[in-house]
C-alpha atoms as a printed R data frame, in Angstrom:
    type eleno elety resid chain resno       x      y      z
1   ATOM     1    CA   MET     A     1   0.024 -0.136 -0.001
2   ATOM     2    CA   ASN     A     2   1.579  3.385 -1.017
3   ATOM     3    CA   ALA     A     3   1.238  6.349  1.239
4   ATOM     4    CA   ARG     A     4  -1.492  8.117 -0.618
5   ATOM     5    CA   GLU     A     5  -3.344  4.901 -0.169
6   ATOM     6    CA   ARG     A     6  -2.847  4.686  3.144
7   ATOM     7    CA   VAL     A     7  -4.195  7.980  4.049
8   ATOM     8    CA   LEU     A     8  -7.306  7.143  2.428
9   ATOM     9    CA   VAL     A     9  -7.882  3.811  4.359
10  ATOM    10    CA   GLU     A    10  -6.680  5.656  7.777
11  ATOM    11    CA   ARG     A    11  -9.000  8.416  7.117
12  ATOM    12    CA   GLU     A    12 -10.942  8.769 10.160
13  ATOM    13    CA   LEU     A    13  -7.510  8.382 12.341
14  ATOM    14    CA   VAL     A    14  -6.038 11.364 10.357
15  ATOM    15    CA   VAL     A    15  -9.007 13.532 10.610
16  ATOM    16    CA   ARG     A    16  -9.368 12.601 14.281
17  ATOM    17    CA   ARG     A    17  -5.733 13.545 15.181
18  ATOM    18    CA   TYR     A    18  -6.142 16.698 12.907
19  ATOM    19    CA   ARG     A    19  -9.329 17.938 15.248
20  ATOM    20    CA   GLU     A    20  -6.896 16.725 18.565
21  ATOM    21    CA   GLY     A    21  -4.628 19.736 16.863
22  ATOM    22    CA   VAL     A    22  -1.728 17.423 15.191
23  ATOM    23    CA   ALA     A    23  -0.948 20.280 12.117
24  ATOM    24    CA   LEU     A    24  -1.869 19.002  8.681
25  ATOM    25    CA   SER     A    25   1.493 19.609  7.836
26  ATOM    26    CA   ARG     A    26   3.042 17.196 10.669
27  ATOM    27    CA   LEU     A    27   0.424 14.277  9.533
28  ATOM    28    CA   ALA     A    28   1.254 14.739  5.814
29  ATOM    29    CA   GLU     A    29   4.834 14.089  6.906
30  ATOM    30    CA   GLU     A    30   4.101 11.120  9.078
31  ATOM    31    CA   TYR     A    31   2.576  9.717  5.963
32  ATOM    32    CA   GLY     A    32   4.332 10.466  3.492
33  ATOM    33    CA   VAL     A    33   2.395 12.727  1.558
34  ATOM    34    CA   THR     A    34   2.288 16.611  0.580
35  ATOM    35    CA   ALA     A    35   0.625 18.849  2.638
36  ATOM    36    CA   GLY     A    36  -1.213 20.448 -0.661
37  ATOM    37    CA   TRP     A    37  -2.180 16.863 -1.490
38  ATOM    38    CA   LEU     A    38  -3.637 16.013  2.189
39  ATOM    39    CA   GLY     A    39  -5.458 19.188  2.198
40  ATOM    40    CA   ARG     A    40  -7.113 18.837 -1.006
41  ATOM    41    CA   ARG     A    41  -8.526 15.144  0.476
42  ATOM    42    CA   PHE     A    42  -9.551 17.375  3.469
43  ATOM    43    CA   ASP     A    43 -11.477 19.871  1.006
44  ATOM    44    CA   GLU     A    44 -13.047 16.422 -0.392
45  ATOM    45    CA   TRP     A    45 -14.178 15.414  2.943
46  ATOM    46    CA   GLY     A    46 -15.473 18.423  4.006
47  ATOM    47    CA   GLU     A    47 -13.156 18.819  6.625
48  ATOM    48    CA   VAL     A    48 -13.008 22.590  7.857
49  ATOM    49    CA   ARG     A    49  -9.450 23.445  8.325
50  ATOM    50    CA   ARG     A    50  -7.980 25.834 10.318
51  ATOM    51    CA   GLY     A    51  -7.057 29.431  9.933
52  ATOM    52    CA   LEU     A    52  -3.711 30.513 10.411
53  ATOM    53    CA   VAL     A    53  -4.166 32.345 13.781
54  ATOM    54    CA   ALA     A    54  -6.198 29.052 15.158
55  ATOM    55    CA   ALA     A    55  -3.230 26.622 13.470
56  ATOM    56    CA   LEU     A    56  -0.454 28.913 15.511
57  ATOM    57    CA   LEU     A    57  -2.837 28.594 18.380
58  ATOM    58    CA   TYR     A    58  -2.096 24.818 18.413
59  ATOM    59    CA   ARG     A    59   1.839 25.190 18.427
60  ATOM    60    CA   ARG     A    60   3.938 23.587 21.006
61  ATOM    61    CA   ALA     A    61   4.079 25.490 24.004
62  ATOM    62    CA   GLY     A    62   6.229 28.999 24.109
63  ATOM    63    CA   ALA     A    63   6.217 29.693 20.560
64  ATOM    64    CA   ARG     A    64   5.128 33.574 20.351
65  ATOM    65    CA   VAL     A    65   2.019 33.816 18.756
66  ATOM    66    CA   PHE     A    66   0.800 37.745 17.358
67  ATOM    67    CA   ARG     A    67  -2.019 38.371 19.002
68  ATOM    68    CA   GLY     A    68  -2.659 41.565 17.509
69  ATOM    69    CA   ARG     A    69  -1.380 45.169 18.656
70  ATOM    70    CA   ALA     A    70  -1.409 46.449 22.334
71  ATOM    71    CA   GLN     A    71  -3.944 49.074 23.012
72  ATOM    72    CA   ARG     A    72  -2.837 52.491 23.147
73  ATOM    73    CA   ARG     A    73  -2.408 54.188 26.503
74  ATOM    74    CA   THR     A    74  -3.988 57.369 27.450
75  ATOM    75    CA   SER     A    75  -1.531 59.805 28.297
76  ATOM    76    CA   GLU     A    76  -2.589 59.570 31.629
77  ATOM    77    CA   GLU     A    77  -1.604 55.924 31.877
78  ATOM    78    CA   VAL     A    78   1.802 56.670 30.568
79  ATOM    79    CA   GLY     A    79   2.053 59.642 33.220
80  ATOM    80    CA   GLU     A    80   1.599 57.200 35.600
81  ATOM    81    CA   ALA     A    81   3.667 54.632 34.492
82  ATOM    82    CA   ARG     A    82   6.470 57.488 34.327
83  ATOM    83    CA   ALA     A    83   6.221 58.503 37.831
84  ATOM    84    CA   GLU     A    84   6.194 55.045 39.103
85  ATOM    85    CA   PHE     A    85   9.420 54.976 37.516
86  ATOM    86    CA   VAL     A    86  10.603 58.034 38.811
87  ATOM    87    CA   GLY     A    87   9.632 57.155 42.178
88  ATOM    88    CA   ALA     A    88  11.497 53.933 41.908
89  ATOM    89    CA   ARG     A    89  14.575 55.479 41.489
90  ATOM    90    CA   GLU     A    90  16.750 54.644 44.364
91  ATOM    91    CA   SER     A    91  15.793 50.972 43.107
92  ATOM    92    CA   VAL     A    92  16.323 51.435 39.510
93  ATOM    93    CA   GLU     A    93  19.844 52.933 40.118
94  ATOM    94    CA   ALA     A    94  20.770 50.223 42.095
95  ATOM    95    CA   ARG     A    95  19.489 47.227 39.298
96  ATOM    96    CA   TYR     A    96  21.257 49.178 36.478
97  ATOM    97    CA   ARG     A    97  24.415 49.206 38.299
98  ATOM    98    CA   GLU     A    98  24.124 45.292 39.224
99  ATOM    99    CA   GLY     A    99  23.724 44.607 35.305
100 ATOM   100    CA   VAL     A   100  20.078 44.890 34.990
101 ATOM   101    CA   SER     A   101  19.624 46.781 31.264
102 ATOM   102    CA   ALA     A   102  17.969 50.157 30.499
103 ATOM   103    CA   ALA     A   103  15.481 48.226 28.250
104 ATOM   104    CA   ALA     A   104  14.643 45.671 30.265
105 ATOM   105    CA   LEU     A   105  13.772 48.212 33.136
106 ATOM   106    CA   ALA     A   106  11.550 49.840 30.129
107 ATOM   107    CA   ARG     A   107   9.576 46.825 29.573
108 ATOM   108    CA   GLU     A   108   8.885 46.380 33.403
109 ATOM   109    CA   PHE     A   109   8.109 49.859 33.749
110 ATOM   110    CA   ARG     A   110   5.954 50.129 30.574
111 ATOM   111    CA   VAL     A   111   7.957 52.573 29.693
112 ATOM   112    CA   SER     A   112  10.500 53.693 26.486
113 ATOM   113    CA   ALA     A   113  13.675 53.004 26.552
114 ATOM   114    CA   THR     A   114  14.744 56.460 25.901
115 ATOM   115    CA   PHE     A   115  12.801 57.787 28.866
116 ATOM   116    CA   VAL     A   116  14.726 55.500 31.312
117 ATOM   117    CA   ALA     A   117  18.135 56.589 29.176
118 ATOM   118    CA   GLU     A   118  16.948 60.200 30.067
119 ATOM   119    CA   ARG     A   119  16.158 59.593 33.606
120 ATOM   120    CA   LEU     A   120  19.540 57.540 33.848
121 ATOM   121    CA   VAL     A   121  21.407 60.786 32.629
122 ATOM   122    CA   GLU     A   122  19.811 63.017 34.423
123 ATOM   123    CA   TRP     A   123  20.587 61.090 38.010
124 ATOM   124    CA   GLY     A   124  24.102 61.152 37.104
125 ATOM   125    CA   VAL     A   125  24.108 57.426 36.571
126 ATOM   126    CA   SER     A   126  27.070 56.231 34.333
127 ATOM   127    CA   ARG     A   127  25.858 54.795 31.548
128 ATOM   128    CA   ARG     A   128  27.450 51.460 30.104
129 ATOM   129    CA   GLU     A   129  28.913 51.002 26.863
130 ATOM   130    CA   GLN     A   130  26.985 48.868 24.430
131 ATOM   131    CA   ARG     A   131  27.979 45.303 24.178
132 ATOM   132    CA   GLU     A   132  29.878 44.200 20.627
133 ATOM   133    CA   ARG     A   133  27.775 42.120 18.694
134 ATOM   134    CA   TRP     A   134  30.639 39.732 17.667
135 ATOM   135    CA   GLU     A   135  34.065 38.873 18.730
136 ATOM   136    CA   GLY     A   136  37.399 40.395 17.111
137 ATOM   137    CA   PRO     A   137  38.507 43.482 15.463
138 ATOM   138    CA   GLY     A   138  36.325 45.647 14.008
139 ATOM   139    CA   VAL     A   139  33.617 49.084 14.897
140 ATOM   140    CA   SER     A   140  32.992 49.513 18.281
141 ATOM   141    CA   PRO     A   141  29.531 50.070 18.866
142 ATOM   142    CA   SER     A   142  30.422 54.220 18.952
143 ATOM   143    CA   GLY     A   143  31.916 53.495 15.553
144 ATOM   144    CA   SER     A   144  35.223 54.269 16.145
145 ATOM   145    CA   ASP     A   145  37.775 51.919 15.273
146 ATOM   146    CA   ALA     A   146  38.812 49.133 17.624
147 ATOM   147    CA   SER     A   147  41.286 47.138 15.427
148 ATOM   148    CA   PRO     A   148  43.974 46.342 17.712
149 ATOM   149    CA   SER     A   149  46.395 47.663 15.583
150 ATOM   150    CA   GLY     A   150  44.389 50.557 15.070
151 ATOM   151    CA   SER     A   151  45.217 50.161 11.180
152 ATOM   152    CA   GLY     A   152  41.207 51.088  9.896
153 ATOM   153    CA   VAL     A   153  41.409 47.262  8.944
154 ATOM   154    CA   SER     A   154  37.696 45.913  8.722
155 ATOM   155    CA   PRO     A   155  37.275 42.165  9.668
156 ATOM   156    CA   SER     A   156  37.043 41.455  5.773
157 ATOM   157    CA   GLY     A   157  40.546 42.364  5.646
158 ATOM   158    CA   SER     A   158  39.485 45.705  3.271
159 ATOM   159    CA   ASP     A   159  40.314 49.067  4.348
160 ATOM   160    CA   ALA     A   160  37.721 51.156  6.679
161 ATOM   161    CA   SER     A   161  35.007 52.916  5.052
162 ATOM   162    CA   PRO     A   162  35.951 56.552  4.471
163 ATOM   163    CA   SER     A   163  33.820 58.802  7.311
164 ATOM   164    CA   TYR     A   164  30.913 61.085  6.465
165 ATOM   165    CA   GLY     A   165  32.589 64.186  4.420
166 ATOM   166    CA   GLU     A   166  35.588 62.460  2.998
167 ATOM   167    CA   SER     A   167  36.852 61.849  0.012
168 ATOM   168    CA   VAL     A   168  37.321 58.105 -1.468
169 ATOM   169    CA   ASN     A   169  40.255 59.709 -3.434
């Protein structure tokens, strides 16, 4: 019996497993048929197929599912969040110095990262440098030459690009 015949013979099992949440693509893979072919069989059999959102909800735990945009907050709500952040100044400063990122603090207090950065500067807290995205010589986050020799050679080995306003010749 070939793969397609097996699906047709085990139709009830295939449909039951699909209704239990097994993805059509996974069923197709298990039976050795294409998802398109199996989808057409479901259509022929009158089986209602899940839409994209419903299919995403059946994914394994931990998958991020887009559930629409977050609702906009009123200016009062934003003001309250900012006031809460400023009210927790000592805790915020201590946690930032312990290594909690400005972005993490912004998420926690539901304020913008820019607001957090501005308050840290205003409060005289020294800002940490951005971490390098990759290891090795190259351009530092501030844009200055970070190669050990100061030669201006990029990681690819070619000469560094000219700065804004510099001539190429």
